[in-house]
Structures are given as structure tokens and as C-alpha cells.
C-alpha positions in Angstrom: 98.9 -5.0 -13.8 97.7 -4.0 -10.3 100.1 -1.7 -8.5 99.2 -3.4 -5.2 100.2 -6.9 -6.4 103.2 -8.9 -7.5 102.3 -11.9 -9.6 106.0 -12.9 -9.8 105.9 -13.7 -6.1 102.4 -14.9 -5.5 99.1 -14.2 -3.7 100.8 -13.7 -0.3 103.0 -10.8 -1.6 101.1 -8.1 0.3 101.6 -10.0 3.6 105.3 -10.4 2.9 105.6 -6.7 1.9 104.4 -5.7 5.4 107.5 -7.2 6.9 109.3 -4.1 5.8 108.6 -0.6 7.1 109.5 1.1 3.8 107.5 4.1 2.8 104.6 2.6 0.6 104.5 5.8 -1.4 108.0 5.4 -2.7 109.3 2.9 -5.3 112.4 1.6 -3.5 114.6 0.3 -6.4 118.0 0.5 -4.8 118.2 -2.3 -2.4 121.7 -3.1 -3.6 123.3 0.0 -2.0 122.0 0.0 1.6 119.6 -2.9 1.9 116.3 -2.7 3.9 115.7 -4.2 7.3 112.5 -6.0 8.1 110.5 -4.8 11.1 111.0 -7.9 13.2 114.8 -7.6 12.8 114.7 -4.0 13.8 112.7 -4.9 16.9 115.2 -7.6 17.8 118.0 -5.1 17.5 116.2 -2.6 19.6 115.7 -5.2 22.3 119.5 -5.9 22.3 120.1 -2.1 22.7 117.7 -2.0 25.6 119.6 -4.8 27.3 122.8 -2.8 26.7 121.3 0.4 28.1 119.7 -1.2 31.2 123.0 -2.7 32.5 126.1 -1.7 30.6 128.5 -3.7 32.9 126.5 -6.9 32.5 126.2 -6.4 28.7 129.8 -5.6 27.8 131.5 -7.8 30.3 129.3 -10.9 30.5 126.6 -11.0 27.8 127.9 -9.5 24.6 131.1 -11.7 24.1 129.1 -14.9 24.1 126.4 -13.5 21.9 128.9 -12.4 19.3 130.4 -16.0 19.3 126.9 -17.4 18.8 126.0 -15.0 16.0 129.3 -15.6 14.2 128.7 -19.4 14.3 125.3 -19.0 12.7 126.5 -16.6 10.0 129.5 -18.9 9.3 127.1 -21.8 8.7 125.1 -19.7 6.2 128.4 -19.2 4.3 129.4 -22.9 4.6 132.4 -21.8 6.6 134.0 -22.6 9.9 133.4 -20.0 12.7 137.1 -19.8 13.4 137.7 -18.4 9.9 135.0 -15.7 10.1 135.0 -12.3 11.7 132.4 -9.6 11.8 133.3 -6.2 10.4 131.2 -3.1 9.9 131.2 -3.5 6.1 133.3 -4.8 3.2 135.2 -1.5 2.9 136.3 -1.8 6.5 137.3 -5.4 6.0 139.3 -4.6 2.9 141.3 -2.0 4.9 142.0 -4.7 7.5 143.2 -7.1 4.9 145.4 -4.5 3.0 147.3 -3.5 6.2 148.2 -7.1 6.7 150.0 -7.5 3.4 153.8 -7.3 3.3 154.2 -5.2 0.1 157.3 -3.4 -1.0 158.4 -1.1 -3.9 158.3 -3.1 -7.1 155.4 -5.3 -6.0 152.2 -5.1 -8.0 148.5 -5.2 -7.1 146.1 -6.3 -9.8 142.4 -5.4 -10.0 139.8 -4.6 -12.7 138.1 -1.4 -13.8 134.9 -2.7 -12.3 136.1 -2.4 -8.8 133.9 -0.7 -6.2 135.0 3.0 -5.7 135.9 2.7 -2.0 137.9 -0.5 -2.7 139.7 1.2 -5.6 140.6 4.1 -3.3 141.9 1.7 -0.6 144.2 0.1 -3.2 145.5 3.5 -4.3 146.3 4.3 -0.6 148.0 0.9 -0.2 150.3 1.5 -3.2 151.1 5.0 -2.1 152.0 3.8 1.4 154.1 0.8 0.3 155.5 1.9 -3.0 153.8 -1.0 -4.8 152.3 -0.5 -8.3 148.6 -0.6 -9.1 147.7 -2.5 -12.2 144.2 -2.2 -13.6 142.8 -4.6 -16.1 140.3 -3.1 -18.5 137.6 -5.7 -18.9 134.7 -5.1 -21.3 131.4 -5.7 -19.7 130.5 -8.3 -22.4 133.7 -10.4 -21.9 133.0 -14.1 -21.4 134.6 -15.7 -18.4 137.5 -17.2 -20.3 138.4 -13.9 -21.7 138.3 -12.2 -18.3 140.7 -14.8 -16.9 143.0 -14.4 -20.0 143.0 -10.6 -19.6 144.1 -10.9 -16.0 146.6 -13.6 -16.8 148.2 -11.3 -19.3 148.8 -8.7 -16.6 150.1 -11.1 -13.9 153.9 -11.4 -13.4 156.4 -12.6 -10.8 155.9 -9.1 -9.2 152.1 -9.7 -8.7 151.4 -10.0 -4.9 147.7 -9.5 -4.7 144.7 -9.9 -7.1 141.4 -8.2 -6.1 138.3 -9.4 -7.9 134.6 -8.8 -7.4 132.2 -11.7 -7.1 129.4 -9.4 -8.3 130.4 -6.0 -9.6 128.7 -2.9 -8.2 128.8 -0.5 -11.2 128.2 -3.0 -13.9 126.3 -5.9 -12.4 128.7 -8.5 -13.7 129.4 -11.9 -12.1 133.1 -12.7 -12.3 134.7 -16.2 -12.5 136.2 -15.9 -9.0 137.3 -19.5 -8.6 139.3 -19.4 -11.9 140.8 -16.1 -10.9 141.8 -17.5 -7.5 143.6 -20.4 -9.3 145.3 -17.9 -11.6 146.5 -15.8 -8.7 147.9 -18.8 -6.8 149.7 -20.0 -9.9 151.9 -16.8 -9.7 152.1 -17.0 -5.9 149.8 -14.1 -5.4 147.1 -13.7 -2.8 143.5 -13.2 -3.9 140.9 -11.0 -2.2 137.3 -11.5 -3.3 134.9 -8.6 -2.9 131.7 -10.4 -2.3 129.7 -7.4 -1.1 126.6 -8.4 -3.0 127.0 -12.1 -2.9 125.5 -13.3 0.5 121.7 -13.9 0.1 121.7 -13.0 -3.6 123.8 -16.2 -4.4 124.2 -19.4 -2.5 127.8 -19.0 -1.2 130.3 -21.6 -0.2 133.2 -19.4 0.8 135.9 -22.1 1.3 135.2 -23.6 -2.1 136.1 -20.3 -3.8 139.8 -20.8 -3.1 140.4 -17.2 -2.0 142.8 -16.0 0.7 140.4 -13.3 1.7 136.6 -13.0 1.1 134.3 -10.2 2.2 130.6 -9.9 2.1 127.8 -7.6 3.4 124.9 -9.0 5.3 123.0 -5.6 5.2 122.3 -6.0 1.5 120.5 -9.1 0.3 120.1 -10.9 3.7 118.5 -7.7 5.1 120.5 -7.5 8.3 120.9 -4.1 10.0 123.4 -1.7 8.6 126.9 -2.2 9.8 127.0 -6.0 9.3 129.9 -7.2 7.2 131.8 -10.5 7.2 135.5 -11.1 6.7 136.6 -14.7 5.9 140.4 -15.4 6.1 142.2 -18.6 5.0 143.9 -20.2 7.9 147.4 -19.6 6.6 146.8 -15.8 6.8 145.1 -15.6 10.1 148.2 -14.9 12.2 148.8 -11.7 10.2 145.2 -10.5 10.4 144.8 -7.7 12.9 141.8 -5.4 13.4 142.4 -1.7 12.5 141.7 -0.7 16.2 143.7 -2.4 18.9 141.4 -3.4 21.8 141.4 -5.9 24.7 140.9 -9.0 22.5 144.0 -8.3 20.5 146.1 -11.1 22.0 143.4 -13.6 21.4 144.1 -13.5 17.7 141.7 -13.9 14.7 138.7 -13.8 14.8 138.2 -12.9 18.5 140.4 -9.8 18.2 137.8 -8.4 15.9 135.0 -9.0 18.4 135.8 -6.5 21.1 135.8 -3.0 19.9 135.3 -1.0 23.0 131.8 0.3 23.6 130.7 0.0 20.0 127.1 -1.0 19.5 127.3 -4.5 18.1 123.5 -5.0 18.0 123.5 -5.1 14.2 125.9 -8.1 14.2 123.8 -9.9 16.9 120.5 -9.3 15.0 122.0 -10.6 11.7 121.1 -14.3 12.4 117.4 -13.3 12.8 117.5 -11.7 9.4 118.9 -14.9 7.9 116.2 -16.9 9.6 113.4 -14.6 8.5 114.5 -14.7 4.8 115.0 -18.4 5.2 111.4 -18.8 6.4 110.3 -17.3 3.1 112.5 -19.9 1.3 115.9 -18.9 0.0 115.3 -20.6 -3.3 112.0 -18.8 -3.7 113.5 -15.4 -2.7 116.4 -15.8 -5.2 114.2 -17.0 -8.0 111.8 -14.2 -7.5 114.5 -11.5 -7.3 116.2 -12.6 -10.5 112.9 -13.0 -12.4 111.8 -9.5 -11.3 115.0 -7.7 -12.1 115.1 -9.4 -15.5 111.6 -8.3 -16.2 112.4 -4.8 -14.9 115.5 -4.5 -17.1 113.6 -5.4 -20.2 110.6 -3.2 -19.4 112.7 -0.1 -18.4 114.8 -0.5 -21.6 111.6 -0.8 -23.8 110.0 2.3 -22.2 113.2 4.3 -22.7 113.9 3.0 -26.2 117.2 1.3 -25.3 117.9 -1.6 -27.8 117.8 -5.0 -26.3 121.3 -5.7 -27.8 122.7 -3.3 -25.1 121.3 -5.4 -22.2 123.0 -8.3 -20.5 122.3 -10.2 -17.3 124.3 -12.8 -15.5 122.8 -15.9 -14.0 121.5 -15.6 -10.5 121.8 -11.9 -10.0 119.3 -9.6 -8.4 121.0 -6.6 -10.0 120.7 -5.4 -13.6 122.0 -2.5 -15.6 120.1 -0.4 -18.2 122.5 2.0 -20.0 121.0 5.4 -20.5 121.1 7.4 -23.7 124.5 9.1 -24.2 124.6 12.5 -22.6 121.7 11.9 -20.2 123.6 11.1 -17.0 127.2 10.9 -18.0 128.5 13.3 -15.4 128.0 13.4 -11.7 126.0 16.7 -11.9 123.8 15.4 -14.7 123.1 12.2 -12.8 122.2 14.1 -9.7 119.8 16.3 -11.6 118.0 13.2 -12.9 118.1 11.5 -9.5 116.6 14.6 -7.9 113.8 14.5 -10.5 113.1 10.9 -9.7 113.2 11.5 -6.0 110.6 14.2 -6.4 108.4 11.6 -8.2 108.9 9.0 -5.4 111.5 6.8 -6.9 114.8 5.8 -5.3 117.5 4.2 -7.4 121.3 4.0 -8.0 122.8 5.6 -11.1 126.4 4.5 -11.6 128.6 5.8 -14.4 131.1 3.5 -15.9 133.6 4.4 -18.6 131.9 7.7 -18.9 128.4 6.5 -19.6 125.5 6.8 -17.2 123.2 3.9 -16.4 120.4 2.8 -14.1 121.2 0.0 -11.7 118.1 -1.9 -10.9 117.8 -4.0 -7.7 115.0 -6.4 -6.9 114.0 -7.9 -3.5 110.8 -9.5 -2.4 109.2 -6.2 -1.2 109.4 -4.9 -4.8 106.7 -5.2 -7.4 106.6 -4.7 -11.2 104.9 -1.3 -10.8 108.0 0.1 -9.1 110.0 -0.2 -12.2 107.3 1.0 -14.6 107.1 4.1 -12.4 110.9 4.5 -12.5 111.0 4.2 -16.3 108.2 6.7 -16.8 109.9 9.2 -14.5 113.1 9.0 -16.6 111.2 9.3 -19.9 109.3 12.4 -18.6 112.7 13.9 -17.6 114.1 13.2 -21.1 111.2 14.9 -22.9 110.6 17.6 -20.4 
């Protein structure tokens, strides 16, 4: 297979690949962590920054507020949401912190999550419980659990003390898709609020946020929609909006949600304002085509990498619609942080970038696929790991 082609996308792949400025000598297999911004979106962001620099008074006082409103409306439409229910935040972690400070928790209350939670979110829950005296409850969910079993496990840990349930839409360390609608119904059945961490969902999946039934939903646009870094979205159900305050008090505070999140002093909001262009650019490629390609490529990559490394197919799993996949590594290869870093340094030296999460003490490779990727990227990745193992 030619290293300069991608038959899973089609004959125009080379032209599409040129939309990104990514180093062509590197196999970029970690889109899921930081994303990658197309050149036209970067150019639009730079033009916004130029406008800010040439007349700050005009920008901050007269131009930027309306532009944020317009950008929020377009992003809300992408999520099938109403603009009044959506605020921009810098990322999901920042949005989680804003949500948690709004919750009226007390000693004896319980916060329920799973052992698949993203690290920063888990730390935020620990801080919340330490501050309020609430108790953290963690559900141990096997990665192979079917949806009904996941809901049953969480139900077994819910009680009249449960005040908040936190659930991932797509898990970061294990690439699982959780039954968030069923979990939302479960949480509400015990009068608990539900926060959905949808960091990976926008762009990867077609998302209708209001239909989820959550109280709070958060997503990152810098991942699969390829918006600039620092573009997150916080959706809040109407009944919670009076409690929802930004972490930094600024001049829009009395305007309430979501406007109170818009004005954050002299922060550079060009990433938020360029996000709609990223949505339009990916949309011009065809969202259905993008999603189908990404899923097909990551499934091919998972199978190919596992075969090259000698990982049994029985240890692989993939959830419908995901552009992420996990390949567990041989026990002992990258089980600790230091061991994973050693392998990662080796791969970096060979021109491969990837994420290597460890979950329940076993290292793995997390594969991401976007339209700028090609099959040769993952063959190169697998060969690099195999050479490290035998070297």
C-alpha cells in the first residue's frame, strides 16, 4: 500500500491532507488528545487577532461581544441545542470545575462516577468532595461490560444520598462508549443530577445534546471538529442556569448564563470565534464521510497493529461510531509511567506521535484516526513498537 495514499478516503486524499500543516515526516496518531487545526482555520484565527491588535478598544467594546454571540449560535446549532443553553469554556476540564462549584453538596452526600473517568475530571471530583465533605463513589466497570450491565452496576451504587452522577460519553483511557441516556434516567430516578463528559463526542459522533437528558454536558471542539485549542462547550439544562457562574467574575456577571461566560477580561477569544469555520470546513468534506472514514481507518489500524504486535484479536473491542480504539500492550511493556515514557520516546525518535494510557495497571496504545491520517501511519507505529520490544 502506498505511503502517500489513503484508499479508505479516496483519490482526493492528498488534496484534503494539505488542509493541515502537520509535519509530513511524522505519523500523527494522537488526534484525540489535542486535535489538529486546518490551515484555513488558523488563518481565520490570525485575522481575528490582527483585528484585536489594531484597535483593542473597538475589538473588546464593540466587535467581540456580538461575534461571540454569533459563534455560540452556530456551535449550538451543530449540537442541536438552543444558544441560550450553551456557553463557551476553554475546555471540558474548565467547564467541569464551573459545574462542580455550582452544586450544593454537604457532608453525607455522594458523587458517583466510574473508573474510566478522565484524570483531570477525577481530580476535580476529589477536590469537590474534600471541600464539601461529600463522599466519592467509584463504580468499577469492566471494559467488556454491555450497556445493561453498566447501568445495573451504577444502579447498585446509587442511593438516596447520591447527588451527582458523572459519566463519560466516550471514555478517554479505554475508548468505550457509555449508555449516557440510560444513565441520565437512572440518575434522575434517585433525584441526582447527571454530568456528561462528552469531550470526544462533538464531530466524532452526531450529537443532539438536549435529547441526552443530562443536567450538564461538556464537549471539546478542538478535538474532532478541529477548532483551535481552547474551545470547549458547556451546555446547562434551563433549571440549573440560575446557579451556573463562571469561575472568574467579570463585567457580564449580572447578565447570567451564558453571557456571564462570554466576557473574561482581555482573554484572547479568537479560538471560540474561529470554531464555526472549523465546523464548516469539516462539513464541506461531508460529516458522514468524515465519520465513516475515521471509524473504518481506526478499526483497520487496531486490527493491523494488534496483528503486528501479536496481540490476540479476542483482546480487542470497538464501539460503534468511534474514531478511537485501544490496543492493549503485552504485560510489562508500558505498565508504569516511566516504562510508557521510554517507549514513547523511542516512538518519537522514529517519527510517531501517539497516546499511551494505562488503565488498571496495564499499558495500551490509544489509536486516533482523522481524515489526515493514512494506513501507513499505523503500520509505522506498530513496527516501531515491535522494534522496541525485540531491541
